[in-house]
C-alpha positions as CSV (number, residue, x, y, z in Angstrom):
1,M,-31.9,-107.9,-76.4
2,T,-33.9,-105.9,-74.2
3,A,-31.7,-106.5,-71.6
4,V,-28.5,-105.3,-73.5
5,T,-30.9,-102.0,-74.4
6,T,-31.5,-101.2,-70.8
7,E,-28.1,-101.5,-69.8
8,L,-26.8,-99.5,-72.5
9,S,-29.4,-97.2,-71.6
10,E,-28.4,-97.1,-67.4
11,D,-24.7,-96.6,-68.7
12,R,-25.3,-93.2,-70.4
13,I,-27.6,-92.2,-67.8
14,E,-24.7,-92.5,-65.1
15,R,-22.0,-90.4,-67.3
16,P,-23.3,-87.6,-67.5
17,V,-23.8,-87.5,-63.5
18,R,-20.6,-88.3,-63.1
19,R,-19.7,-85.5,-65.0
20,R,-22.1,-83.0,-63.4
21,R,-20.6,-83.7,-60.4
22,T,-16.8,-83.6,-61.1
23,P,-16.7,-79.4,-62.1
24,V,-19.0,-79.0,-58.6
25,T,-16.2,-81.4,-56.5
26,V,-13.4,-79.2,-57.9
27,L,-15.0,-76.2,-57.4
28,C,-15.9,-76.9,-53.7
29,W,-12.0,-78.2,-53.0
30,L,-10.9,-74.8,-54.7
31,A,-13.4,-72.8,-52.4
32,V,-11.7,-75.3,-48.8
33,L,-7.7,-74.9,-50.3
34,P,-7.2,-71.3,-49.4
35,A,-8.4,-71.5,-46.0
36,A,-7.0,-74.7,-45.2
37,G,-3.8,-73.6,-46.4
38,W,-4.0,-70.2,-44.1
39,A,-4.6,-72.9,-41.0
40,V,-1.6,-74.8,-41.9
41,L,1.0,-71.2,-42.5
42,R,-0.5,-69.8,-39.2
43,L,-0.5,-72.7,-37.1
44,A,3.1,-72.9,-37.9
45,G,4.0,-70.0,-37.6
46,L,5.7,-69.4,-41.6
47,E,4.4,-66.1,-42.0
48,R,7.3,-65.4,-45.0
49,G,7.6,-62.0,-47.5
50,P,3.6,-60.5,-48.7
51,L,2.5,-63.1,-45.7
52,V,3.6,-61.3,-42.9
53,Q,1.3,-58.3,-43.8
54,A,-1.7,-60.7,-44.4
55,F,-1.2,-62.4,-41.5
56,A,-2.6,-59.3,-39.6
57,F,-6.0,-59.9,-41.3
58,T,-6.4,-63.4,-39.5
59,P,-9.1,-63.1,-38.0
60,Y,-11.2,-61.9,-41.0
61,V,-10.0,-65.0,-42.9
62,A,-11.1,-66.8,-39.6
63,A,-14.7,-65.7,-40.1
64,G,-14.8,-66.3,-43.4
65,A,-13.5,-69.4,-43.5
66,L,-17.1,-70.4,-42.1
67,A,-18.4,-70.3,-46.2
68,P,-16.5,-72.5,-48.1
69,L,-17.6,-74.9,-45.1
70,V,-21.2,-74.1,-45.3
71,L,-20.6,-74.7,-49.3
72,A,-19.3,-78.1,-49.2
73,L,-21.7,-79.3,-46.8
74,A,-24.5,-77.9,-48.9
75,L,-23.2,-79.7,-52.1
76,R,-22.8,-82.6,-50.0
77,R,-19.2,-83.2,-50.8
78,R,-17.7,-85.1,-48.2
79,G,-14.1,-84.5,-48.4
80,P,-14.2,-80.8,-48.9
81,A,-16.4,-80.6,-46.0
82,V,-14.3,-82.5,-43.8
83,V,-11.1,-80.4,-44.4
84,A,-12.8,-76.6,-44.4
85,A,-14.2,-77.9,-40.5
86,L,-10.6,-78.7,-39.6
87,A,-9.9,-75.5,-41.2
88,A,-12.5,-73.2,-39.7
89,L,-11.8,-75.1,-36.3
90,A,-8.3,-74.3,-36.4
91,L,-8.4,-70.5,-37.3
92,A,-11.3,-70.2,-34.7
93,G,-9.1,-72.3,-32.1
94,V,-6.5,-69.5,-32.5
95,V,-8.9,-66.2,-33.1
96,V,-11.8,-66.8,-30.4
97,P,-9.8,-66.6,-27.3
98,R,-8.8,-63.5,-27.9
99,A,-12.4,-62.3,-26.8
100,L,-12.3,-64.0,-23.6
101,D,-11.2,-63.3,-20.2
102,A,-8.2,-65.6,-19.2
103,D,-7.3,-66.2,-15.7
104,E,-5.6,-63.8,-13.7
105,P,-2.6,-64.1,-10.8
106,A,-3.8,-63.0,-7.2
107,V,-1.9,-60.0,-6.3
108,D,-3.1,-57.1,-3.5
109,G,-0.4,-54.5,-4.3
110,P,-1.7,-51.1,-6.4
111,T,-3.7,-50.2,-9.4
112,V,-1.4,-48.7,-12.7
113,R,-3.1,-47.6,-15.5
114,V,-0.4,-47.4,-18.6
115,L,-1.2,-45.4,-21.9
116,T,0.0,-46.1,-25.4
117,A,-0.1,-43.3,-28.3
118,N,1.3,-44.0,-31.7
119,L,1.3,-40.1,-32.5
120,L,1.9,-40.2,-36.3
121,L,4.5,-38.3,-36.9
122,G,3.6,-36.1,-34.0
123,Q,0.5,-34.8,-35.7
124,A,-1.9,-36.1,-33.3
125,D,-4.0,-33.9,-31.6
126,P,-2.0,-32.4,-27.9
127,G,-5.1,-31.8,-26.5
128,A,-6.9,-34.9,-26.7
129,L,-4.0,-37.2,-25.5
130,V,-3.5,-34.4,-22.6
131,D,-6.8,-35.0,-21.7
132,L,-7.3,-38.9,-22.0
133,V,-4.2,-38.6,-19.5
134,R,-5.8,-36.7,-17.2
135,T,-9.7,-38.1,-17.3
136,R,-8.2,-41.7,-16.8
137,R,-5.9,-40.5,-14.3
138,V,-3.2,-42.4,-16.4
139,D,0.1,-43.2,-14.2
140,V,2.5,-44.3,-17.4
141,L,2.2,-42.8,-20.7
142,A,4.2,-44.4,-23.6
143,V,4.4,-42.6,-26.8
144,Q,6.0,-43.4,-30.5
145,E,6.7,-40.9,-33.1
146,F,7.3,-38.3,-30.6
147,T,8.3,-35.0,-32.0
148,P,10.1,-31.9,-30.3
149,Q,7.1,-29.8,-31.5
150,A,5.2,-32.3,-29.8
151,A,6.7,-33.0,-26.7
152,A,6.7,-29.2,-26.2
153,T,3.0,-28.8,-26.5
154,L,1.8,-31.5,-24.2
155,D,4.0,-29.8,-22.0
156,R,2.4,-26.4,-22.2
157,L,-1.5,-28.0,-22.3
158,G,-0.3,-29.7,-18.4
159,L,1.4,-33.1,-19.3
160,A,4.5,-31.7,-17.3
161,T,1.8,-31.6,-14.1
162,L,0.1,-34.4,-14.6
163,L,3.3,-36.7,-15.7
164,P,6.1,-35.1,-14.3
165,Y,8.4,-37.6,-14.5
166,R,9.7,-38.5,-17.9
167,E,12.4,-40.3,-20.5
168,L,12.1,-38.4,-24.4
169,A,13.6,-39.1,-27.0
170,A,11.9,-37.4,-29.0
171,E,13.0,-36.7,-33.1
172,P,11.5,-35.4,-36.2
173,G,9.6,-37.5,-37.8
174,A,8.6,-41.4,-36.9
175,T,11.8,-42.5,-34.8
176,G,11.4,-40.7,-31.7
177,S,9.9,-42.2,-28.6
178,G,8.6,-41.1,-24.7
179,L,7.8,-42.3,-21.8
180,Y,5.5,-40.1,-19.2
181,A,5.4,-41.3,-15.4
182,R,3.4,-40.2,-12.4
183,F,6.2,-41.6,-10.4
184,P,9.8,-41.1,-10.4
185,L,11.9,-43.2,-12.9
186,S,15.3,-44.6,-12.6
187,D,17.5,-46.6,-15.1
188,T,16.8,-44.2,-17.5
189,G,17.3,-44.4,-21.2
190,A,16.5,-44.9,-24.8
191,R,17.9,-47.2,-27.0
192,R,17.6,-47.4,-31.1
193,N,16.6,-50.5,-33.3
194,Q,18.4,-51.8,-35.8
195,G,15.7,-51.8,-39.0
196,F,13.9,-48.5,-38.7
197,A,16.6,-47.2,-36.1
198,F,13.0,-46.3,-34.1
199,R,13.8,-45.1,-30.4
200,Q,12.4,-47.2,-27.6
201,A,12.6,-45.0,-24.4
202,Y,12.6,-46.8,-21.1
203,G,12.8,-46.6,-17.3
204,T,11.8,-48.0,-14.2
205,V,8.9,-46.8,-12.2
206,A,8.8,-46.6,-8.3
207,V,4.8,-47.0,-7.9
208,P,4.6,-46.6,-3.9
209,G,3.7,-49.7,-2.7
210,A,4.9,-52.2,-5.0
211,P,8.0,-53.4,-6.4
212,P,9.9,-51.7,-9.6
213,V,8.3,-51.9,-13.0
214,R,10.6,-51.7,-15.9
215,V,8.8,-50.2,-18.7
216,E,9.4,-49.9,-22.4
217,S,8.1,-47.4,-25.1
218,A,8.1,-50.2,-27.9
219,H,8.3,-49.2,-31.8
220,P,9.6,-52.5,-33.9
221,A,10.0,-51.7,-37.8
222,S,6.6,-51.9,-39.6
223,P,6.3,-54.2,-42.2
224,Y,4.6,-52.3,-45.0
225,E,6.5,-53.8,-47.7
226,V,8.3,-56.9,-48.5
227,R,12.1,-55.4,-48.9
228,V,11.6,-54.2,-44.8
229,V,10.2,-57.6,-43.6
230,P,13.6,-58.8,-42.5
231,D,14.0,-55.2,-40.5
232,W,10.4,-56.1,-38.8
233,F,11.8,-59.3,-37.9
234,T,15.2,-57.6,-36.1
235,D,13.3,-54.7,-34.7
236,L,10.9,-57.9,-33.1
237,R,13.5,-60.0,-32.3
238,A,15.0,-57.5,-30.3
239,Q,12.4,-56.6,-28.2
240,P,13.3,-57.1,-24.1
241,P,12.4,-60.2,-23.1
242,A,10.5,-61.0,-19.8
243,T,12.7,-61.9,-16.8
244,P,9.4,-64.6,-15.1
245,H,12.3,-64.4,-12.1
246,G,13.8,-61.2,-12.2
247,P,12.5,-57.5,-11.9
248,L,9.0,-56.4,-13.4
249,S,8.7,-55.3,-16.6
250,V,6.0,-54.0,-19.0
251,L,6.8,-53.6,-22.5
252,A,3.7,-50.6,-24.6
253,G,4.1,-48.9,-27.7
254,D,3.0,-49.9,-31.4
255,F,4.6,-53.5,-32.0
256,N,3.5,-53.4,-36.3
257,A,2.1,-57.0,-35.6
258,T,-0.8,-59.0,-34.2
259,L,-1.0,-62.1,-32.1
260,D,-1.1,-63.6,-35.3
261,H,2.7,-63.4,-36.1
262,A,4.9,-65.2,-34.8
263,P,7.7,-63.4,-33.4
264,L,5.0,-61.5,-31.1
265,R,4.0,-64.9,-29.8
266,A,7.4,-66.3,-29.3
267,L,7.9,-62.3,-27.3
268,I,4.9,-62.8,-25.1
269,A,6.3,-66.6,-24.3
270,T,9.3,-65.5,-22.7
271,G,6.4,-64.2,-19.7
272,Y,4.6,-61.5,-20.8
273,A,0.7,-61.6,-21.3
274,D,-1.1,-59.5,-23.9
275,A,-3.6,-56.5,-21.9
276,A,-6.1,-56.9,-24.3
277,D,-6.4,-60.4,-25.0
278,A,-6.2,-61.4,-21.3
279,T,-9.6,-59.3,-21.0
280,G,-11.3,-60.3,-23.9
281,R,-10.6,-57.0,-25.8
282,G,-8.2,-58.7,-28.1
283,L,-9.9,-58.4,-30.9
284,V,-10.5,-54.8,-31.0
285,G,-8.5,-52.9,-33.9
286,T,-6.1,-50.2,-33.2
287,W,-5.1,-49.3,-36.6
288,G,-6.1,-48.9,-40.0
289,P,-9.3,-47.1,-41.3
290,Y,-8.5,-44.2,-38.7
291,D,-6.8,-41.4,-40.6
292,G,-9.5,-42.1,-44.1
293,D,-7.6,-45.5,-45.5
294,P,-9.7,-48.0,-46.4
295,I,-8.3,-50.6,-44.2
296,P,-10.1,-52.9,-41.7
297,P,-9.1,-52.6,-38.6
298,V,-5.9,-54.8,-37.0
299,T,-4.8,-54.9,-33.9
300,I,-0.7,-53.9,-33.6
301,D,-0.8,-51.8,-30.4
302,H,-0.4,-53.7,-27.3
303,V,0.4,-53.6,-23.2
304,L,2.5,-56.6,-22.2
305,A,2.5,-57.4,-18.7
306,D,4.1,-59.6,-16.8
307,R,2.3,-62.4,-16.0
308,R,2.9,-62.0,-12.3
309,I,0.6,-58.5,-13.2
310,A,-2.4,-58.5,-13.3
311,V,-4.4,-57.1,-15.7
312,R,-8.0,-55.6,-15.0
313,A,-9.4,-53.8,-17.8
314,V,-8.7,-52.7,-21.2
315,S,-9.9,-50.0,-23.4
316,V,-9.1,-48.7,-26.7
317,H,-9.8,-44.6,-27.2
318,P,-9.6,-42.7,-30.8
319,L,-6.8,-40.5,-31.1
320,P,-7.8,-37.6,-33.6
321,G,-4.8,-36.9,-35.9
322,S,-3.1,-40.6,-35.8
323,D,-4.1,-43.4,-37.5
324,H,-4.2,-45.5,-34.3
325,R,-5.9,-45.9,-31.4
326,A,-4.6,-45.3,-27.5
327,V,-4.8,-48.4,-25.7
328,L,-5.4,-47.7,-22.0
329,A,-4.4,-50.6,-19.6
330,E,-4.8,-50.8,-15.8
331,L,-2.3,-53.3,-14.4
332,R,-2.6,-54.6,-10.4
333,L,0.7,-55.1,-9.2
334,P,2.0,-57.6,-6.7
335,A,2.7,-55.6,-3.2
336,A,6.0,-54.9,-2.2
337,R,7.4,-57.1,0.4
């Protein structure tokens, strides 16, 4: 009788313990699965609909993915801990390299400094932009959301003297584009994207001592809401690919995409290098809170350089009046043969 009583007592103790463990395990899985799902979708390049906007914040998700891992380890839940660790490692694997320098090609040609700036409907401070061009000795300037009034004011403040060669497609509102250069331009023009009808000025820059370099001021559509995501895909897929066995090319502008967006990665894979990523500056924000909006900074402005071009340095600069920051890339070109 004593043995039976003891067995019943032990059974009553084990059942409440199991019942207490189950809700805790469920809680762990609920904490782990969002980061794990995000990692799977990011690695597979499956951003669709509202995920297009959300994926811009992947670096923040990667940092936050450590929290469910710590929780699962603290609560000694092996299954959730393993999944959380895999998710954290996967997200770190795609984010951390942006903070590290990459190997660069060995080139011995001249240096050219390329600056890109979104002027926010032409409202950016023109004096600040001209000062930036002057003090940073900019050789090529790509501008987006470029209006006729901005063009006139920039010239009046001295940009015409600093960068006398240009291809301008200024328009009221957000669709205008411009390309300025210290050196002669040829084969110039401005094409219009199909999505939001943004213009993209382009031209071939004759840098002394280097092969010709084609530069385009990029500005694909913004995925600001779900219904325009198809326009975003259309414009990004229409960006000019690199020509690894042809002329050198550079795309500089507001791409409305980060390195966590598959269409931008596909464009880079044609033979470009993201200048900021190559120099360990790939996590520096270029759009977000700069005009007062409570948005964490994200990196959507880029200079994409042909992989035969070495990236020496990248810096990001405030541009008063704009919701973007200007991106300056110092590029070392191959020598002319």
